[in-house]
C-alpha positions as CSV (number, residue, x, y, z in Angstrom):
1,M,-41.3,-0.7,-46.0
2,T,-40.0,2.5,-45.3
3,Y,-40.7,5.4,-43.2
4,I,-38.6,8.5,-41.7
5,L,-39.2,9.9,-38.2
6,R,-39.0,13.5,-39.1
7,N,-38.2,16.8,-37.6
8,G,-38.0,15.2,-33.4
9,R,-36.4,15.9,-31.0
10,V,-33.3,13.4,-30.2
11,V,-31.7,12.4,-26.9
12,D,-29.7,9.5,-28.2
13,P,-26.6,10.2,-24.8
14,A,-24.4,6.8,-26.2
15,N,-24.2,8.5,-29.5
16,G,-23.7,12.4,-27.8
17,R,-26.8,13.6,-29.5
18,D,-29.3,15.9,-28.4
19,G,-30.9,17.4,-31.5
20,I,-33.3,18.1,-34.1
21,F,-32.8,14.7,-36.4
22,D,-34.3,13.1,-39.0
23,I,-34.0,9.1,-38.1
24,E,-34.8,7.0,-41.9
25,V,-35.6,3.2,-41.2
26,R,-35.9,0.4,-43.4
27,D,-36.8,-2.8,-43.1
28,G,-36.6,-2.9,-39.5
29,V,-33.5,-1.1,-38.8
30,I,-32.0,1.9,-38.9
31,A,-30.8,3.2,-41.7
32,R,-29.5,7.0,-40.8
33,V,-30.1,9.5,-38.3
34,G,-29.1,12.8,-39.2
35,Q,-30.6,16.3,-40.0
36,D,-33.1,17.2,-42.6
37,L,-32.6,14.4,-44.3
38,P,-34.4,14.0,-48.8
39,I,-37.1,11.1,-48.2
40,P,-36.9,8.4,-50.8
41,E,-39.4,7.3,-53.1
42,G,-42.3,5.6,-51.4
43,A,-41.5,6.5,-48.0
44,E,-43.9,7.4,-45.8
45,V,-43.9,10.5,-43.3
46,L,-44.1,10.2,-39.6
47,D,-44.0,13.4,-37.9
48,V,-42.8,13.7,-34.5
49,P,-45.7,15.9,-32.6
50,A,-44.8,18.8,-31.2
51,G,-42.9,17.8,-28.1
52,C,-41.7,14.9,-28.4
53,V,-39.2,13.9,-27.8
54,V,-37.6,10.4,-29.9
55,T,-35.0,7.9,-27.3
56,P,-33.1,4.3,-27.5
57,G,-36.0,2.1,-26.8
58,L,-36.6,1.9,-22.7
59,I,-35.4,-1.4,-20.7
60,D,-37.3,-2.8,-17.7
61,M,-34.9,-5.3,-16.2
62,H,-36.8,-6.6,-13.6
63,V,-39.9,-7.6,-14.4
64,H,-42.4,-10.9,-14.0
65,L,-44.2,-12.0,-15.8
66,R,-45.4,-15.1,-14.1
67,E,-46.4,-17.3,-17.4
68,P,-45.9,-20.2,-16.9
69,G,-48.2,-21.7,-14.0
70,Q,-50.0,-18.3,-12.8
71,E,-52.0,-17.4,-15.8
72,H,-54.1,-16.0,-14.0
73,K,-52.1,-12.3,-12.7
74,E,-49.9,-11.9,-16.0
75,T,-49.5,-14.2,-19.1
76,V,-46.4,-13.2,-21.3
77,A,-48.9,-11.7,-24.2
78,S,-50.4,-9.7,-21.3
79,G,-47.0,-8.7,-19.8
80,V,-45.6,-7.1,-23.0
81,A,-48.8,-5.7,-24.3
82,A,-48.1,-3.8,-21.0
83,A,-44.6,-3.1,-21.6
84,V,-44.8,-1.4,-25.0
85,A,-47.8,0.5,-23.4
86,G,-45.4,2.0,-20.7
87,G,-42.7,2.6,-23.6
88,F,-41.0,0.2,-23.0
89,T,-39.1,-2.5,-25.8
90,A,-38.0,-5.0,-24.2
91,V,-37.7,-6.4,-20.9
92,A,-36.1,-9.0,-18.9
93,C,-37.8,-11.3,-16.8
94,M,-37.3,-12.7,-13.3
95,P,-37.6,-16.8,-13.0
96,N,-40.4,-17.2,-10.4
97,T,-43.0,-18.8,-12.5
98,S,-44.6,-22.6,-12.0
99,P,-42.4,-24.3,-13.0
100,I,-38.9,-22.2,-12.2
101,N,-37.6,-21.7,-14.8
102,D,-33.6,-23.3,-14.5
103,S,-34.4,-25.3,-17.3
104,A,-33.9,-24.3,-20.6
105,A,-37.0,-25.7,-21.9
106,V,-38.9,-23.5,-19.2
107,T,-36.6,-20.5,-21.3
108,R,-37.7,-22.0,-24.3
109,Y,-42.0,-22.0,-23.7
110,I,-41.7,-18.2,-23.1
111,R,-39.3,-17.4,-25.7
112,D,-42.1,-19.3,-28.0
113,K,-44.5,-16.7,-26.2
114,A,-43.2,-13.8,-26.4
115,D,-42.1,-15.1,-30.3
116,A,-46.1,-15.5,-31.2
117,A,-47.1,-11.5,-28.9
118,R,-44.7,-9.9,-31.4
119,L,-44.6,-6.5,-29.4
120,A,-41.5,-6.0,-26.8
121,R,-38.7,-8.0,-26.7
122,V,-38.4,-10.9,-23.5
123,Y,-35.5,-11.6,-22.4
124,P,-35.5,-14.4,-19.8
125,I,-33.5,-14.5,-16.7
126,G,-32.5,-18.0,-15.1
127,A,-32.5,-19.5,-11.9
128,A,-29.1,-18.9,-10.1
129,S,-30.5,-22.9,-7.7
130,V,-32.3,-25.6,-9.3
131,G,-35.9,-24.7,-8.1
132,S,-34.0,-21.3,-6.6
133,K,-33.5,-23.8,-3.6
134,G,-30.5,-22.4,-2.8
135,E,-29.1,-25.6,-2.6
136,Q,-27.6,-27.1,-6.0
137,L,-26.0,-24.6,-8.4
138,A,-28.4,-24.7,-11.8
139,E,-27.4,-25.2,-15.0
140,I,-26.0,-21.8,-15.6
141,G,-24.9,-22.7,-19.3
142,E,-28.1,-24.4,-20.5
143,L,-30.0,-21.4,-20.0
144,K,-27.8,-19.2,-21.5
145,A,-27.7,-21.0,-24.8
146,A,-31.5,-21.3,-24.4
147,G,-31.7,-17.8,-24.3
148,C,-31.8,-16.6,-20.9
149,V,-29.2,-13.3,-20.0
150,A,-29.1,-13.6,-16.5
151,V,-29.4,-15.5,-13.5
152,S,-31.3,-15.1,-9.8
153,D,-33.4,-16.8,-7.6
154,D,-35.7,-12.9,-7.3
155,G,-37.7,-13.5,-5.1
156,H,-35.1,-14.9,-3.0
157,P,-31.5,-14.5,-2.1
158,V,-29.2,-16.8,-2.9
159,K,-28.6,-18.8,-0.5
160,T,-25.1,-19.2,1.2
161,A,-22.6,-17.4,0.7
162,L,-21.2,-20.2,-0.9
163,L,-23.3,-20.9,-3.6
164,M,-23.2,-17.4,-4.3
165,R,-19.3,-17.8,-4.6
166,R,-20.1,-20.1,-7.2
167,V,-22.7,-19.0,-8.9
168,L,-20.5,-15.7,-9.9
169,E,-17.5,-18.5,-10.6
170,Y,-19.8,-20.0,-13.1
171,A,-21.9,-17.5,-14.5
172,G,-18.3,-15.4,-14.9
173,M,-17.0,-18.2,-17.6
174,L,-20.2,-18.0,-19.0
175,D,-20.0,-14.0,-19.2
176,V,-23.6,-14.3,-17.7
177,L,-24.8,-11.7,-15.6
178,V,-25.9,-13.4,-11.2
179,I,-28.9,-9.9,-10.3
180,D,-29.6,-11.4,-6.2
181,H,-32.6,-10.1,-4.7
182,C,-30.2,-8.7,-1.1
183,E,-31.9,-9.7,1.9
184,D,-31.4,-11.9,5.2
185,P,-34.2,-13.8,5.5
186,T,-32.8,-14.4,9.1
187,L,-33.0,-11.3,10.2
188,K,-36.8,-10.4,7.7
189,G,-38.3,-13.1,9.3
190,D,-42.0,-13.1,8.8
191,G,-41.3,-9.3,8.4
192,V,-44.5,-6.9,6.0
193,V,-42.8,-3.1,6.1
194,H,-39.7,-1.0,6.7
195,E,-38.9,-2.0,10.5
196,G,-40.2,1.9,12.0
197,A,-41.7,4.2,13.5
198,V,-44.6,3.6,11.5
199,A,-44.8,0.5,11.7
200,S,-45.4,0.2,15.3
201,E,-47.6,2.6,15.4
202,L,-49.8,0.6,12.3
203,G,-49.4,-2.8,14.9
204,L,-47.0,-4.6,11.4
205,R,-44.1,-5.9,11.5
206,G,-40.6,-4.6,10.4
207,I,-37.8,-5.2,8.2
208,P,-34.8,-3.8,9.1
209,G,-32.9,-1.7,6.4
210,E,-30.1,-3.6,7.2
211,A,-31.2,-7.0,6.2
212,E,-31.2,-5.7,2.9
213,E,-27.9,-3.8,4.1
214,L,-25.9,-7.1,5.2
215,W,-26.8,-8.9,1.8
216,I,-25.3,-6.3,-0.4
217,E,-22.1,-6.3,1.9
218,R,-21.7,-10.1,2.1
219,D,-22.6,-10.1,-2.8
220,I,-20.4,-7.5,-2.9
221,T,-17.4,-8.9,-1.5
222,L,-18.2,-12.1,-3.2
223,A,-18.0,-9.9,-6.4
224,G,-14.9,-8.6,-5.4
225,L,-13.2,-12.4,-4.5
226,T,-14.5,-13.9,-8.4
227,R,-13.7,-10.2,-9.4
228,V,-17.3,-11.8,-12.0
229,P,-20.3,-8.8,-12.4
230,F,-23.2,-8.8,-10.0
231,H,-25.9,-6.5,-10.3
232,V,-28.9,-5.7,-6.6
233,A,-31.9,-5.5,-8.0
234,H,-34.7,-3.2,-6.4
235,L,-32.4,-1.4,-4.2
236,S,-33.8,0.8,-1.0
237,T,-31.4,2.0,1.7
238,A,-29.2,4.7,2.1
239,G,-26.9,2.4,3.9
240,S,-27.3,0.4,0.7
241,L,-26.3,2.9,-1.8
242,R,-23.2,3.7,0.7
243,A,-21.9,0.3,0.1
244,V,-22.6,0.6,-3.6
245,R,-20.9,3.5,-3.7
246,A,-18.4,2.1,-1.4
247,G,-17.9,-1.0,-3.6
248,K,-17.9,0.9,-7.2
249,A,-15.3,2.9,-5.6
250,R,-12.6,-0.2,-4.6
251,G,-13.1,-0.5,-8.2
252,I,-15.5,-3.6,-7.7
253,A,-17.8,-4.7,-10.9
254,V,-21.2,-4.1,-9.1
255,T,-24.6,-2.1,-10.1
256,C,-27.6,-1.4,-9.3
257,E,-31.4,-0.2,-10.2
258,V,-33.8,1.3,-8.0
259,A,-37.6,1.1,-8.6
260,P,-40.4,4.0,-9.0
261,H,-42.0,2.8,-6.3
262,H,-39.1,3.2,-4.1
263,F,-38.7,7.3,-5.0
264,V,-41.5,7.8,-4.7
265,L,-43.7,6.6,-1.8
266,T,-42.2,6.5,2.2
267,D,-43.7,4.2,5.3
268,E,-46.0,7.0,5.5
269,A,-48.3,5.1,2.5
270,L,-49.2,2.4,5.0
271,R,-51.7,4.3,6.8
272,G,-54.9,2.9,5.6
273,Y,-53.7,-0.8,5.8
274,D,-53.7,-1.4,1.6
275,T,-52.1,-3.9,1.1
276,N,-51.3,-2.2,-2.5
277,T,-48.4,-0.5,-0.8
278,K,-47.0,-4.0,0.7
279,M,-44.1,-4.8,-1.4
280,N,-40.5,-6.5,-0.8
281,P,-38.2,-4.6,-0.1
282,P,-40.5,-2.5,1.3
283,L,-41.0,1.0,1.3
284,R,-38.1,3.2,3.6
285,P,-38.5,6.4,5.4
286,Q,-38.1,9.7,3.7
287,A,-34.6,9.8,4.7
288,D,-33.7,6.9,2.5
289,V,-36.4,8.3,0.0
290,D,-34.0,11.3,-1.0
291,A,-30.9,9.3,-0.8
292,L,-32.1,7.0,-3.6
293,I,-32.9,10.5,-5.3
294,A,-29.6,11.3,-5.1
295,G,-28.3,8.5,-6.4
296,L,-30.0,8.7,-9.8
297,A,-28.9,12.1,-10.1
298,D,-25.4,11.2,-9.3
299,G,-24.6,8.3,-11.3
300,S,-24.6,5.9,-8.1
301,V,-27.4,4.6,-9.5
302,D,-26.9,2.8,-12.8
303,V,-30.4,1.6,-13.3
304,I,-34.4,2.6,-13.3
305,A,-36.4,-1.1,-13.2
306,T,-39.8,-1.5,-12.4
307,D,-40.2,-5.0,-10.3
308,H,-43.4,-5.0,-11.7
309,A,-45.5,-7.9,-10.1
310,P,-48.8,-8.7,-10.9
311,H,-50.9,-10.1,-8.5
312,H,-55.0,-10.7,-8.6
313,A,-56.9,-8.7,-6.6
314,D,-58.5,-11.7,-4.2
315,E,-55.0,-12.6,-3.4
316,K,-54.3,-8.5,-2.6
317,A,-57.7,-8.6,-0.9
318,L,-56.1,-11.3,1.7
319,S,-54.9,-8.8,5.1
320,Y,-52.1,-7.1,4.9
321,D,-50.4,-9.9,7.2
322,Q,-51.5,-12.6,4.3
323,A,-52.3,-10.8,1.5
324,P,-48.4,-11.2,-1.1
325,F,-45.8,-8.7,-1.5
326,G,-44.7,-6.6,-4.8
327,I,-46.7,-4.2,-7.6
328,T,-47.3,-3.7,-11.1
329,G,-45.6,-0.9,-12.6
330,L,-44.6,-1.1,-16.3
331,E,-47.2,1.3,-17.3
332,T,-46.9,4.6,-14.5
333,C,-42.7,4.5,-14.5
334,V,-42.1,7.0,-17.5
335,S,-45.2,9.6,-16.1
336,L,-43.5,8.7,-11.7
337,T,-39.9,9.4,-13.8
338,F,-40.8,12.2,-15.9
339,D,-43.3,14.2,-12.6
340,R,-40.8,13.0,-9.8
341,L,-37.4,13.5,-11.1
342,V,-36.2,15.8,-14.7
343,H,-39.8,17.6,-13.4
344,A,-38.8,17.8,-10.3
345,G,-35.8,19.5,-11.5
346,H,-33.1,16.1,-10.3
347,I,-32.0,14.8,-12.8
348,D,-32.5,15.6,-16.7
349,L,-33.5,14.5,-19.7
350,T,-30.0,12.7,-21.1
351,R,-30.2,10.6,-17.6
352,M,-33.5,9.8,-17.6
353,V,-32.6,8.2,-20.6
354,E,-29.4,6.8,-19.2
355,L,-31.0,5.1,-16.7
356,L,-33.8,3.9,-19.0
357,S,-32.3,2.6,-22.2
358,V,-28.4,2.6,-21.6
359,N,-27.7,1.4,-18.7
360,P,-30.0,-1.8,-19.3
361,A,-28.7,-3.0,-22.5
362,R,-24.8,-2.4,-21.4
363,I,-25.6,-4.0,-18.0
364,L,-27.6,-7.2,-19.5
365,K,-25.9,-6.9,-22.7
366,V,-28.4,-7.5,-25.2
367,T,-29.9,-5.1,-28.4
368,G,-30.6,-1.7,-27.6
369,G,-29.1,1.5,-25.9
370,A,-28.5,4.0,-28.6
371,L,-30.0,5.1,-31.9
372,S,-27.2,3.5,-34.4
373,E,-26.9,3.6,-37.7
374,G,-27.5,-0.3,-38.8
375,A,-29.3,-1.0,-35.3
376,P,-32.3,-2.7,-34.3
377,A,-35.1,0.1,-34.4
378,D,-36.0,0.4,-31.6
379,I,-37.1,3.6,-30.1
380,T,-39.3,4.6,-27.7
381,V,-40.9,8.7,-28.3
382,L,-42.0,10.1,-25.6
383,A,-44.1,13.3,-24.4
384,P,-42.3,15.2,-21.3
385,D,-45.8,17.1,-20.4
386,L,-48.2,15.2,-21.2
387,P,-51.3,15.4,-18.2
388,V,-51.5,12.4,-17.5
389,T,-54.1,10.7,-14.7
390,I,-52.9,7.3,-13.4
391,Q,-56.3,4.0,-14.6
392,A,-56.0,1.0,-13.6
393,S,-59.0,0.2,-15.5
394,S,-57.4,1.4,-18.6
395,Q,-54.4,-0.5,-17.7
396,H,-53.1,-3.5,-20.2
397,S,-52.1,-5.5,-17.5
398,L,-54.0,-8.6,-16.2
399,S,-53.4,-7.2,-12.6
400,K,-54.0,-3.6,-11.2
401,N,-52.6,-3.9,-7.8
402,M,-50.6,-0.5,-7.9
403,P,-51.2,2.5,-5.0
404,F,-51.2,5.0,-7.5
405,E,-55.3,5.3,-8.1
406,G,-56.1,9.0,-10.0
407,W,-52.7,10.1,-9.2
408,Q,-52.0,13.3,-11.7
409,L,-49.0,13.7,-13.3
410,R,-46.8,15.2,-15.9
411,G,-45.3,13.2,-18.7
412,G,-46.3,9.9,-20.8
413,V,-45.3,7.6,-23.6
414,A,-46.9,9.1,-27.4
415,A,-45.2,5.9,-28.8
416,T,-42.9,2.8,-29.3
417,I,-41.7,1.1,-31.8
418,V,-40.1,-2.9,-31.8
419,D,-38.3,-3.7,-34.9
420,G,-39.8,-1.2,-37.1
421,R,-43.4,-1.8,-36.3
422,L,-45.5,1.0,-34.2
423,V,-47.0,-1.8,-31.7
424,Y,-48.0,1.2,-29.5
425,R,-49.3,4.4,-29.5
426,N,-51.1,6.6,-27.7
427,L,-54.0,8.4,-29.1
428,A,-54.2,11.5,-26.7
429,V,-50.5,12.4,-27.7
430,D,-51.9,15.3,-30.5
431,G,-50.4,14.3,-33.3
432,L,-49.7,10.8,-33.4
433,G,-53.9,10.3,-34.9
434,A,-51.7,10.9,-38.6
435,W,-49.8,8.2,-37.9
436,P,-50.4,4.2,-38.4
437,S,-52.4,1.9,-36.7
438,A,-50.4,0.4,-33.8
439,S,-51.4,-3.4,-32.4
440,V,-51.9,-2.1,-28.6
441,Q,-53.6,2.0,-28.1
């Protein structure tokens, strides 16, 4: 099958493109990118709707797909349906399934489910330790051979400095990324929200920002010792960002991600005790939010990742202390980023594509991040000015636990293409009605 995406504004930082270009897709591969391309005989022409932007496929390097073992929250199939509706052509899924993804068998199970869904690409992340218990190094070589692109005990930090050193050393030999959930468990204790004035007013147990910052300092020091790349998951405080900047200045290969809820919400959102505001790391004060936005703008933060964490409504209906941490994010990320970062003047479209596509592909060393000739045709079409009202009932994830119900935002997703196949089409975008039908819409 051959078709041409015609007359779209292409924003492709990896190839230095920002202008009106045509893209020819042939048999799932980008065949040509240029201006006023001749139309091959028999090729279909897909006119990019006015005002839309064509980018390399977005990649979310931190999601929880829950399967196997927690299919009441999410399945691989429902998770990738949510991903393509959110503009993501690929996701990397954390290992805290049941059983934990610490073996080739679990990794292959996840990949088989993703292959059957035929929507977004799924890159499994294996456990750093057996059972994510922090006691014994997982078989990292086996996990890589089965298809894992990184290792992490996400949901928990890698328990000891010695184990983290060993994880870095083995992962370094195998060219596998190490991602850590940075949090001192002894400082966190039984805290459920950020330790501060709001927590005190509400009578909720607090988690100091220093619990995150101390662990990041530890891991950056160990990354320097081993000379192995290390990635900070869901960074949330100004102090953590200072530590990452300092590590980069010392030449240490440290990268980091920030989730949309941490640059959009503050701990003031806790008032009302809505458990959809309960997440780990917790929502922080305005000073931390301002620091994260500055880091996203100046390049200190490498990636926007959703930390998509679906939970069943019955679980989130428990008291604040008892409800699980986490919110969904795959289908709200693009709109929140457009509205609160791009249209607010903090970043431009090029920087948005770097944070959501170029850098995740580079850090994970996976397909994507560029619209290059000969590359798989993983493409996202964005609608920067699309009015969006967030409604949980219209989302594709099995779980609806997010605190943005009814928010009216500017900017969304028009279409998602994976391996040349149109897998998502947003019929709210004028002009897409002429495009072929898609698996998800």
